[in-house]
C-alpha positions as CSV (number, residue, x, y, z in Angstrom):
1,M,-51.0,-36.7,38.6
2,Y,-49.4,-38.1,35.3
3,F,-47.0,-35.0,34.6
4,R,-45.7,-35.3,38.2
5,I,-45.1,-39.1,38.1
6,R,-43.9,-39.6,34.5
7,M,-42.9,-36.0,32.7
8,S,-41.7,-34.2,35.9
9,N,-38.0,-34.9,35.4
10,N,-38.1,-36.6,31.6
11,W,-36.2,-34.4,29.4
12,N,-37.4,-36.2,26.6
13,Y,-41.1,-35.0,26.6
14,I,-39.7,-31.6,27.6
15,Y,-37.6,-31.9,24.2
16,F,-41.0,-33.5,22.6
17,I,-43.2,-31.1,23.1
18,A,-40.5,-28.2,22.3
19,K,-39.8,-29.8,19.1
20,K,-43.5,-29.7,18.6
21,L,-43.7,-26.1,19.6
22,Q,-40.8,-25.2,17.5
23,R,-42.7,-27.0,14.3
24,K,-46.2,-24.9,14.7
25,Q,-44.7,-21.1,15.1
26,A,-48.0,-19.9,13.3
27,V,-50.7,-19.5,16.3
28,T,-54.5,-17.9,15.1
29,D,-55.6,-15.5,17.2
30,D,-59.1,-14.7,16.7
31,S,-58.7,-11.9,18.4
32,L,-56.5,-10.1,15.9
33,Q,-58.4,-9.7,13.0
34,G,-58.9,-13.5,12.3
35,N,-56.0,-16.2,11.1
36,K,-53.4,-13.6,11.8
37,K,-49.8,-15.3,12.7
38,A,-48.9,-13.3,15.6
39,A,-45.8,-15.4,16.8
40,K,-43.3,-16.0,14.0
41,P,-42.5,-12.6,12.9
42,I,-41.1,-12.2,16.6
43,T,-39.1,-15.6,16.3
44,R,-37.7,-14.6,13.2
45,I,-36.8,-11.2,14.6
46,A,-35.2,-12.4,17.6
47,I,-33.1,-15.3,15.3
48,L,-31.8,-12.8,13.1
49,S,-30.9,-10.4,16.0
50,I,-28.8,-13.4,17.1
51,S,-27.6,-14.0,14.1
52,L,-26.4,-10.8,13.3
53,A,-25.0,-10.6,17.3
54,M,-22.8,-13.2,16.0
55,V,-21.5,-12.4,12.8
56,V,-20.4,-8.9,14.0
57,N,-19.0,-10.4,17.2
58,I,-16.8,-13.6,15.0
59,V,-15.6,-10.5,12.7
60,T,-14.9,-8.2,15.5
61,I,-12.8,-10.9,17.4
62,A,-11.2,-11.9,13.5
63,V,-10.2,-8.6,12.9
64,V,-8.9,-7.1,15.9
65,E,-6.9,-11.0,16.6
66,G,-5.5,-10.0,12.6
67,F,-5.0,-6.7,13.1
68,Q,-2.7,-7.4,16.4
69,Q,-1.3,-10.7,15.5
70,E,0.0,-8.9,11.6
71,V,1.2,-5.6,13.1
72,S,3.3,-7.2,16.2
73,R,4.7,-9.9,13.4
74,K,5.5,-7.1,11.0
75,V,7.1,-4.7,14.1
76,I,9.2,-7.9,15.4
77,G,10.3,-8.8,11.8
78,F,11.9,-4.9,11.4
79,G,13.7,-5.8,14.7
80,S,13.5,-8.5,17.4
81,H,11.7,-10.1,20.4
82,I,14.4,-8.9,22.7
83,S,17.5,-6.7,21.9
84,I,20.8,-6.0,24.4
85,Q,22.4,-2.1,23.8
86,K,24.4,-0.1,25.7
87,S,22.7,1.0,29.7
88,G,21.9,4.6,29.5
89,E,20.7,5.1,25.8
90,I,17.1,5.9,24.8
91,S,17.2,5.1,20.9
92,L,18.3,1.9,19.7
93,M,18.8,3.6,16.5
94,E,21.3,5.9,17.8
95,S,22.9,3.7,20.8
96,S,26.9,3.8,21.7
97,P,28.6,0.4,20.7
98,L,28.8,-2.6,22.4
99,M,31.9,-4.5,21.9
100,K,31.4,-8.1,21.0
101,S,32.0,-11.2,22.6
102,E,31.7,-14.3,21.1
103,K,31.6,-15.9,25.0
104,F,28.8,-14.0,25.8
105,E,27.0,-14.8,22.3
106,Q,27.1,-18.1,23.1
107,T,26.1,-18.0,26.5
108,L,22.7,-15.9,24.9
109,S,22.3,-18.8,22.9
110,R,21.9,-21.3,25.3
111,V,19.3,-19.6,27.2
112,E,16.1,-21.7,27.6
113,G,13.8,-20.2,24.9
114,V,16.5,-18.3,22.7
115,T,16.0,-19.8,19.1
116,H,18.2,-17.0,17.1
117,V,21.1,-14.6,18.3
118,Q,22.3,-11.5,15.8
119,S,24.3,-8.6,15.7
120,V,23.1,-5.4,14.1
121,A,24.1,-1.9,14.0
122,Y,22.4,1.6,12.9
123,K,23.4,4.6,11.1
124,P,21.3,7.8,9.8
125,A,21.6,8.6,6.1
126,L,20.1,10.6,3.4
127,L,19.4,9.1,-0.1
128,Q,19.8,11.4,-2.8
129,S,17.6,10.4,-6.1
130,R,18.0,8.9,-8.9
131,G,20.2,10.5,-11.8
132,G,18.4,12.0,-14.7
133,V,15.7,13.1,-12.6
134,T,14.9,16.9,-13.1
135,Q,14.4,17.8,-9.9
136,K,16.8,15.8,-7.0
137,E,15.1,14.7,-4.1
138,I,16.7,13.9,-0.7
139,L,14.9,10.8,1.8
140,G,16.1,10.5,5.2
141,V,16.2,6.9,5.9
142,V,18.0,5.0,8.8
143,L,21.0,2.1,7.5
144,K,20.4,-1.3,9.4
145,G,23.7,-3.0,9.3
146,V,23.4,-7.1,9.1
147,D,25.7,-9.7,9.2
148,K,25.7,-12.8,7.4
149,N,24.2,-14.8,10.0
150,Y,20.8,-12.6,9.9
151,D,17.7,-14.0,9.8
152,W,15.9,-13.0,6.7
153,S,13.0,-15.0,7.2
154,F,10.4,-12.3,7.7
155,F,11.5,-10.4,4.2
156,K,11.4,-13.6,2.5
157,S,7.7,-13.4,2.2
158,Y,7.8,-9.5,1.4
159,L,10.4,-9.6,-1.5
160,K,8.9,-7.8,-4.3
161,E,12.0,-8.1,-6.7
162,G,15.6,-9.2,-6.9
163,E,16.7,-11.2,-4.1
164,L,18.5,-10.8,-0.4
165,P,21.7,-9.6,-0.1
166,T,24.5,-12.6,0.8
167,F,27.6,-9.9,1.5
168,K,30.1,-12.6,-0.2
169,D,32.2,-9.5,-0.6
170,P,34.1,-8.5,2.5
171,S,33.5,-5.0,1.4
172,S,30.0,-5.3,-0.1
173,T,27.6,-2.4,-1.0
174,E,24.3,-4.8,-1.6
175,V,21.2,-3.1,0.2
176,L,17.8,-4.4,0.2
177,I,15.5,-1.2,0.3
178,S,11.4,-1.0,0.0
179,K,9.4,-0.3,-2.5
180,R,8.0,3.1,-1.1
181,I,12.1,4.3,-1.3
182,A,12.7,3.1,-4.4
183,S,9.4,4.6,-5.6
184,D,9.8,8.1,-3.9
185,L,13.6,8.4,-5.2
186,H,12.8,6.8,-9.0
187,Y,15.3,3.9,-8.1
188,K,14.5,0.5,-9.7
189,L,16.2,-2.9,-8.9
190,G,20.1,-2.9,-9.9
191,D,20.4,0.8,-9.5
192,T,23.3,2.5,-7.5
193,I,22.4,4.8,-4.8
194,N,24.1,7.8,-3.5
195,A,23.9,7.6,0.3
196,Y,25.2,11.3,2.4
197,F,26.2,10.9,5.8
198,V,26.8,13.7,8.5
199,K,30.1,13.4,10.4
200,Q,32.6,16.3,11.3
201,K,32.8,16.1,7.1
202,P,30.0,14.8,5.1
203,I,31.1,12.0,3.2
204,Q,29.2,10.1,0.2
205,R,28.8,6.5,-0.1
206,Q,27.3,4.3,-2.8
207,F,25.3,1.0,-2.6
208,Q,24.0,-0.8,-5.1
209,I,20.1,-2.1,-5.1
210,V,19.9,-6.0,-5.0
211,G,16.4,-6.6,-3.5
212,I,13.4,-4.3,-2.9
213,Y,10.7,-5.4,0.0
214,E,7.3,-4.5,0.9
215,T,5.5,-4.9,4.1
216,G,2.8,-2.8,4.2
217,L,4.1,-1.1,7.2
218,E,4.4,1.9,6.2
219,D,6.1,3.7,8.8
220,F,9.1,1.3,8.6
221,D,8.7,0.9,4.9
222,K,9.6,4.4,4.1
223,E,12.8,4.3,6.9
224,L,14.6,1.5,6.6
225,V,17.3,0.1,4.3
226,F,19.2,-3.4,4.9
227,C,23.2,-3.5,4.2
228,Y,26.3,-5.0,5.7
229,L,27.1,-4.3,8.9
230,P,31.3,-3.6,8.6
231,Q,29.8,-0.7,6.5
232,V,27.7,0.9,9.2
233,Q,30.0,0.1,11.5
234,Q,32.9,2.1,9.8
235,L,30.5,5.3,9.3
236,N,29.8,5.1,12.5
237,D,33.5,5.8,13.9
238,W,33.4,3.0,16.0
239,G,36.6,1.8,17.7
240,I,40.1,3.5,16.2
241,V,41.2,3.5,12.3
242,A,44.9,4.4,12.1
243,E,47.2,5.6,9.4
244,I,50.5,6.8,8.8
245,T,50.6,9.6,6.5
246,V,53.8,12.4,5.0
247,D,53.3,15.9,4.9
248,D,53.2,17.3,1.4
249,T,55.6,19.8,3.0
250,L,58.9,19.5,4.8
251,A,60.0,20.6,8.1
252,D,63.6,22.0,8.3
253,G,64.3,20.0,5.2
254,E,62.9,16.6,6.6
255,L,59.8,14.7,6.5
256,V,57.2,14.9,8.5
257,I,55.4,11.1,9.3
258,R,52.3,12.1,11.0
259,A,49.8,10.0,12.5
260,Q,45.9,10.0,11.2
261,V,43.3,9.0,13.6
262,S,39.3,8.3,13.4
263,G,37.5,7.1,16.0
264,G,37.1,6.7,19.8
265,N,36.6,9.6,21.7
266,G,38.7,12.0,20.3
267,N,41.9,12.5,22.6
268,Y,44.4,10.2,21.2
269,R,47.8,8.3,22.3
270,Y,50.3,7.0,20.0
271,D,52.8,4.1,20.2
272,W,55.7,4.7,17.7
273,G,57.8,2.1,19.7
274,K,58.5,3.6,22.9
275,G,54.9,3.3,24.2
276,Y,52.2,5.7,24.5
277,E,52.9,9.3,24.3
278,R,50.9,12.3,22.9
279,Y,53.2,13.2,19.6
280,A,51.0,12.7,17.0
281,G,54.3,12.7,14.4
282,F,57.7,13.4,14.3
283,T,60.6,14.5,11.1
284,I,63.1,12.2,9.5
285,C,65.9,11.7,6.9
286,P,65.4,8.3,5.7
287,T,69.1,7.1,5.4
288,K,68.0,3.5,5.6
289,D,65.3,0.5,4.6
290,T,63.2,0.9,7.9
291,I,59.5,0.1,8.5
292,I,57.8,2.6,11.2
293,K,55.0,0.8,13.1
294,L,52.0,3.3,14.7
295,V,49.7,1.8,17.6
296,A,47.0,4.2,18.2
297,S,44.7,4.3,20.8
298,D,42.2,6.8,22.9
299,Y,42.5,7.3,26.6
300,W,40.3,9.7,29.3
301,T,43.1,10.9,32.1
302,F,46.2,8.7,31.9
303,L,48.4,7.7,29.1
304,D,48.9,4.5,30.7
305,E,45.4,3.5,31.3
306,P,44.6,0.0,29.6
307,S,42.8,0.0,25.6
308,G,39.5,-1.3,25.5
309,S,39.1,-0.9,29.4
310,L,35.4,-1.5,30.6
311,E,36.2,-0.8,34.3
312,H,33.5,2.4,34.2
313,A,30.9,2.5,32.0
314,K,31.7,6.1,30.8
315,S,35.5,5.9,31.0
316,E,35.5,2.9,28.2
317,T,38.8,3.4,25.8
318,A,38.5,1.9,22.3
319,I,40.4,-1.3,20.9
320,P,43.7,0.2,19.3
321,D,44.7,-0.1,15.6
322,T,48.1,-0.8,14.2
323,A,49.1,1.0,10.7
324,Y,52.5,0.6,9.4
325,L,54.7,2.6,6.9
326,E,57.2,1.0,5.1
327,I,60.2,3.1,3.9
328,K,62.9,1.7,0.9
329,V,66.0,4.1,-0.1
330,H,67.5,3.8,-3.4
331,G,71.3,5.3,-4.4
332,N,73.2,6.8,-2.2
333,K,71.4,5.9,1.4
334,P,73.7,8.2,3.7
335,A,73.4,11.3,1.1
336,P,71.8,14.1,3.0
337,C,67.9,14.5,1.8
338,V,67.3,17.4,-0.8
339,F,63.8,16.5,-1.8
340,K,62.3,18.3,-5.1
341,L,59.2,20.8,-4.7
342,D,56.7,21.8,-6.8
343,P,56.6,25.9,-7.0
344,E,53.6,25.7,-4.9
345,G,56.2,24.1,-2.1
346,N,54.8,20.4,-1.8
347,L,56.7,17.5,-2.7
348,K,57.1,16.1,-6.0
349,K,55.4,12.7,-5.4
350,K,55.5,9.7,-8.2
351,F,52.6,7.4,-7.5
352,L,53.2,3.6,-7.7
353,S,50.2,2.7,-7.1
354,Q,46.6,4.1,-8.1
355,D,45.1,4.3,-4.1
356,G,47.7,6.7,-3.5
357,L,49.3,4.8,-0.9
358,H,52.9,3.9,-2.6
359,Y,54.9,6.4,-4.0
360,E,58.4,7.8,-4.6
361,L,60.3,11.0,-3.8
362,D,63.2,12.6,-5.7
363,A,65.7,13.2,-2.8
364,G,68.7,14.4,-4.6
365,A,71.9,11.6,-4.5
366,K,68.8,9.6,-3.7
367,K,65.6,8.0,-4.3
368,V,63.2,7.3,-0.9
369,E,60.3,4.8,-1.7
370,L,57.4,5.1,0.4
371,E,54.1,2.5,1.1
372,S,51.5,2.9,3.7
373,F,49.4,0.6,4.9
374,P,46.7,1.9,7.0
375,G,45.0,-0.1,9.6
376,H,42.0,-2.5,9.3
377,G,40.4,-0.7,11.8
378,S,39.2,-1.8,15.2
379,Y,35.4,-0.9,14.4
380,R,34.5,-4.8,13.3
381,E,34.7,-5.4,17.1
382,Y,31.4,-2.9,17.8
383,I,27.8,-3.6,17.1
384,G,25.2,-1.0,17.9
385,S,22.9,-4.0,19.5
386,Y,22.3,-7.9,20.0
387,E,19.1,-9.2,18.8
388,L,17.5,-11.8,19.9
389,S,14.4,-14.3,19.0
390,V,12.5,-16.4,21.3
391,A,10.5,-19.2,20.8
392,D,7.2,-18.2,22.6
393,F,6.3,-14.4,21.9
394,S,3.3,-14.5,24.8
395,D,6.0,-15.7,27.5
396,I,8.1,-12.6,26.3
397,K,7.9,-11.1,29.5
398,N,9.4,-14.1,31.6
399,Q,12.4,-14.5,28.5
400,K,13.2,-11.0,29.2
401,Y,13.9,-11.5,32.8
402,K,15.8,-15.1,31.5
403,I,18.1,-12.7,29.5
404,K,18.5,-10.2,31.9
405,K,19.4,-13.1,34.7
406,A,22.1,-14.3,32.1
407,V,23.7,-10.9,31.0
408,E,24.0,-9.7,34.7
409,F,25.5,-12.6,36.5
410,N,27.9,-13.2,33.5
411,P,31.7,-12.6,34.5
412,D,32.9,-12.8,31.2
413,F,30.8,-9.6,29.9
414,R,31.4,-6.7,32.1
415,Q,29.8,-3.9,30.1
416,Q,26.8,-1.6,31.1
417,V,24.1,-3.0,28.9
418,K,19.9,-3.1,29.1
419,V,17.7,-6.0,27.9
420,N,14.7,-4.4,26.6
421,S,11.6,-6.7,24.7
422,I,10.0,-5.3,21.5
423,K,7.1,-3.9,23.7
424,D,9.5,-1.7,25.5
425,N,11.3,-0.2,22.1
426,Q,7.7,0.4,20.2
427,A,5.7,0.9,23.9
428,D,3.6,3.3,22.1
429,L,2.0,1.2,19.1
430,F,1.4,-2.1,21.8
431,V,-0.3,-0.1,24.2
432,W,-2.0,1.3,21.2
433,L,-2.9,-2.8,20.1
434,S,-3.4,-3.5,23.9
435,F,-6.8,-0.8,24.0
436,L,-8.3,-2.6,20.7
437,D,-9.1,-5.5,23.4
438,V,-11.0,-2.8,25.4
439,N,-13.2,-2.1,21.5
440,L,-13.5,-5.9,21.5
441,A,-14.7,-6.4,24.6
442,I,-17.1,-3.3,24.4
443,V,-18.5,-4.5,21.0
444,L,-18.9,-8.2,21.9
445,I,-20.8,-7.0,25.4
446,L,-23.2,-4.7,23.5
447,M,-24.1,-7.2,20.9
448,L,-24.5,-9.8,23.7
449,I,-27.0,-7.4,25.1
450,I,-29.1,-6.9,22.0
451,G,-29.6,-10.6,21.0
452,I,-30.6,-11.0,25.0
453,V,-33.0,-8.3,25.1
454,N,-34.6,-9.7,21.2
455,M,-34.8,-13.2,22.7
456,G,-36.4,-11.9,26.2
457,S,-39.0,-10.2,24.0
458,A,-39.6,-13.3,22.2
459,L,-39.5,-15.5,24.9
460,L,-42.6,-13.2,26.4
461,V,-44.4,-13.1,23.3
462,L,-44.4,-17.2,22.9
463,I,-45.4,-17.2,27.0
464,L,-48.7,-14.9,25.7
465,V,-49.7,-16.5,22.5
466,R,-49.3,-19.9,24.0
467,T,-51.2,-19.0,27.2
468,N,-54.0,-21.6,26.5
469,F,-51.2,-24.3,26.1
470,I,-49.9,-23.4,29.3
471,G,-53.0,-23.6,31.2
472,I,-53.7,-27.0,29.6
473,L,-50.4,-28.6,30.5
474,K,-51.2,-27.0,34.2
475,A,-54.3,-28.7,34.0
476,M,-52.9,-32.0,33.4
477,G,-50.5,-31.4,36.2
478,A,-47.0,-30.0,34.8
479,S,-45.5,-28.1,37.3
480,N,-44.3,-24.2,36.9
481,L,-40.8,-25.7,36.4
482,F,-41.7,-28.2,34.2
483,V,-43.4,-26.0,31.7
484,R,-40.5,-23.1,32.3
485,K,-38.2,-25.8,30.7
486,V,-40.0,-26.7,27.9
487,F,-40.2,-22.3,27.0
488,L,-35.9,-22.5,27.8
489,V,-35.5,-25.4,25.9
490,H,-37.8,-24.1,22.8
491,T,-36.3,-20.6,22.9
492,G,-32.8,-22.5,23.2
493,Q,-33.6,-24.2,19.9
494,L,-34.3,-20.8,18.7
495,I,-30.7,-19.3,19.9
496,L,-29.2,-22.3,18.0
497,K,-30.3,-21.5,15.4
498,G,-29.4,-18.2,14.8
499,M,-26.3,-19.0,16.2
500,I,-25.6,-21.4,13.4
501,W,-26.5,-19.0,10.9
502,G,-24.4,-16.0,12.3
503,N,-21.5,-18.2,12.5
504,V,-21.9,-19.7,8.6
505,I,-21.8,-16.3,7.8
506,G,-19.5,-14.5,9.8
507,I,-16.9,-17.1,9.1
508,G,-18.2,-17.0,5.4
509,L,-17.2,-13.3,5.4
510,C,-14.1,-13.9,7.2
511,W,-12.8,-16.6,4.8
512,L,-13.8,-13.9,1.7
513,Q,-11.3,-11.3,3.2
514,Y,-8.8,-13.7,4.0
515,Q,-8.6,-15.1,0.5
516,F,-9.3,-11.9,-1.4
517,H,-8.4,-8.7,0.7
518,I,-11.7,-7.0,-0.4
519,I,-11.7,-4.5,1.7
520,P,-8.2,-2.2,1.5
521,L,-6.8,0.1,4.1
522,D,-4.7,3.2,4.5
523,A,-1.5,2.1,5.4
524,K,-0.2,5.5,6.4
525,V,-3.0,5.9,9.2
526,Y,-3.4,1.7,10.1
527,Y,-0.1,0.2,9.5
528,L,-1.8,-2.1,6.9
529,N,-3.0,-2.1,3.5
530,T,-6.1,-4.6,3.8
531,V,-8.1,-5.9,6.8
532,P,-6.1,-8.4,8.4
533,I,-8.0,-12.1,9.6
534,E,-6.8,-14.3,11.9
535,F,-9.0,-17.2,12.7
536,N,-9.1,-18.4,16.4
537,I,-11.0,-21.3,16.3
538,W,-10.8,-21.9,20.2
539,K,-12.1,-18.0,20.9
540,I,-14.6,-18.9,18.3
541,A,-15.9,-21.7,20.4
542,L,-15.6,-19.8,23.6
543,L,-17.9,-17.3,22.3
544,N,-20.5,-19.5,21.6
545,I,-20.7,-21.4,24.3
546,I,-20.8,-18.1,26.1
547,T,-23.5,-16.6,23.9
548,L,-25.6,-19.6,24.5
549,S,-25.1,-19.7,28.3
550,V,-25.8,-16.0,29.2
551,C,-28.6,-15.6,26.9
552,L,-30.3,-19.3,28.5
553,A,-28.9,-17.9,32.2
554,V,-30.8,-14.3,31.7
555,L,-33.7,-15.5,30.0
556,F,-34.8,-17.6,33.2
557,V,-35.9,-14.4,34.5
558,P,-39.0,-13.9,32.0
559,S,-40.1,-17.1,32.2
560,L,-40.8,-16.8,35.9
561,L,-44.3,-15.2,34.2
562,I,-45.4,-18.9,33.9
563,S,-45.8,-19.5,37.4
564,R,-48.4,-16.1,37.3
565,I,-50.5,-17.9,35.1
566,N,-53.5,-19.7,36.7
567,P,-55.2,-22.7,34.4
568,A,-58.7,-22.3,34.8
569,K,-58.3,-18.4,33.4
570,S,-55.7,-19.0,30.9
571,I,-57.8,-21.8,29.4
572,R,-60.4,-19.3,28.8
573,F,-58.0,-16.9,27.4
574,K,-58.1,-15.5,23.8
């Protein structure tokens, strides 16, 4: 009656008894060869299993979380959260150009959650190894053209040598390359790179290395080289580039003035001052000073199509370019043109500039001075894609919807485009990262089951070796529920002890890896050169709560054995 009246619902007594059991785990079992400790080894194994489960689970969570975060951050650093490119294109690196629009960029900047907007373009290239090497090597890369507005914050933390490009010169040839590319091609900081580009006629460009980076993301390090955006825009032949040239040979004794146009769709029209026509040139015998103006554009069907038209996705026309040719006649201007030729029948030119655009021709009684002013090209008005950064990557799906809505309902932007997130552009990689969550769940469940089984075994052993004690409690009036609470609290204390040791060891191991990068990885396989660690205090806390709750809930089943113990028999039990 004493238990039923005073102790049945008093948790202080339950904790007191459980504490005494905790301190006196050595139980003398005369039936087992005298004074043999029967319970202590079992409880130690149970505590060890819980500790081991916690260590494995904490390390697994930290590594998986770190791997997902680190790979995602590096992939985003090479690209962006959101990209906007031409509709219908599959590859971001080989897409058709977009026409730049300042109003559209301002609209994107005003979208809630967007923190940065930048313009980029891509161009495949072949890099040749450094001069002086016995055997020349060729490496295929992709040039990523960026402008002065580009966000370099990601690469600042991975810059190994030199500095980030500043692009102070409008024709800057500065490039940022990876340590992997520099090593493969035997380049060092300050060297000049020879790059080759496949076009109608292969061309060569030279770039200067101002910085070397290393992210450890092997697939990207060995591929991307960063340069000034106008270089890529021009190499892609976007827009129209026009120039007026003079043929080396004559036509019926007269100079042949010809338009040299590149870019666009290849179907050109020419405006020599009387509207667009198909004729790319004409002949002339200069008799006075004059300036010839050329406006060149492309078209699809009709000569009077509007320039830079965006009416139809497949019939866009490029922004036209303008070139000039200045002609000055010295001497007897009205005199007939009798140009001097070399033995091969070509015009004899007296060059007045090193670029070959300014020269003089001897025409007998007069001299004709010509200076060509090529167009600047409309390629600067085109980009490969827009890259957008957002404040919250976890809400990327909603941010994509907002940006897509702003694009589709913008009357100032009529181009056919599509909006992709980094998860769309790198779908295979992010699907692979998502599979890690499945592996994580399997490991956590298996380790939790191991801990539960061991603690269940420990509880059964504790009940069996304490049979006399249980009988005495029941004889004094303790209910089955009271005794179950005592043993559950006792087992819970063992679980907490194991969890504390597991947390200390698990977090300690993670800290050592985080600080000293003890365990390396093969970057070619795992995208990283060391095992990453990401501490998420909320997930670790949740792991501890779930572990304790599930173990106690499951251990309620073996505790039911107490109700089957008879006080009269158990007191005599040895």
